[in-house]
N, C-alpha and C positions, 0 to 999 in steps of 0.2 A: 291268429292262426295264418300262417303262410298259404301261398297257393300251391296247390300240387300239381306237377306236370302232367299234363293229359286231363286235368280235371274240368269239369265244367263250372260255373258259378255257384259258390256253395260248396265247394269240396267235393261235389258228385263226380265219379270218374265217368269221362264220356268214352263209349265203346261204339266202334263201327257196326252198323248192323249189315249183316247179308243182303245184298242186292238181289232181287228176282230176276226172272228170265223176262226181257222186254217183250211185252205184247202191244203191238201197234193197235191204237183205238181205230176204231171203224166209224168215222164222222158220217158217212153215207147212211148208215144203217139207224141214226138217231130220227126219232118222230119230227124232231123241229127242222132237221135238215130236209128230209123228205118232203115235208108240207112246203117250205120254202122253193125248193127245186121243181116240185110239181106245179105250184099253184102262183108263185110270185109274179112271175110275168104276166099273169091273165090279171091279177090284181093291179099291178101297176098300170097295165092297158085301160083300165075301166075306172082308177081312181078318179080321175077328174070330172067324169060325167056323175058316178053314183056316190061317192063319199066327199068330195070337196065342198058342196055346200055345206055338209053339217060339221065337217072336222078340219077345214081349211086347205089351202091349197098343198101340192105335193113339195116335199121337200127333198133336193138331189141327194142328201146325205143318206136318206132312207136306201135307196138303191145302193150307194156305194157300201155301205154297212153290210147289206144282205149279201153283195157280191163277193166281199172280203171274207164273210162267214161262211160261204159256200166254198171257197177257195181252201180256207184252213185246214190244214191236216191233210190235204189231198197232195200227196208225193209230187204229182204231175205238174203241180203250180210252184214247185220249189221247195227247199228246205235249207237248214242252217245246220252246219256241223259246228258243235260245241265242244271244245277241249280244255282240259283242267290243266294249267301250266305246270303245276308241281308233278302230278301223278300221270300226265298226258292221257289219262282215260278219257275217252270221247263218247258222243252220242249225238244222233240228228234229231234236230227240234223242228 
């Protein structure tokens, strides 16, 4: 059996699905975002005194990851424009 033009593996015809309307996510509305935004600085401030004896020293990577998480998805912190070279469709990431 030969390959069918426009067909996916197994001979099933692949068709483009309609794309819905883009709705930007609201990262600031998530419970995790709000928790970190409201309490992380206080947690980091008291970590050495309250938590280090039991859980070990503070690792810098923790604050770096939290800051990146809080910036992710917030357009004020930047974005990337992604464009298809074939059809020239583009979107912001």
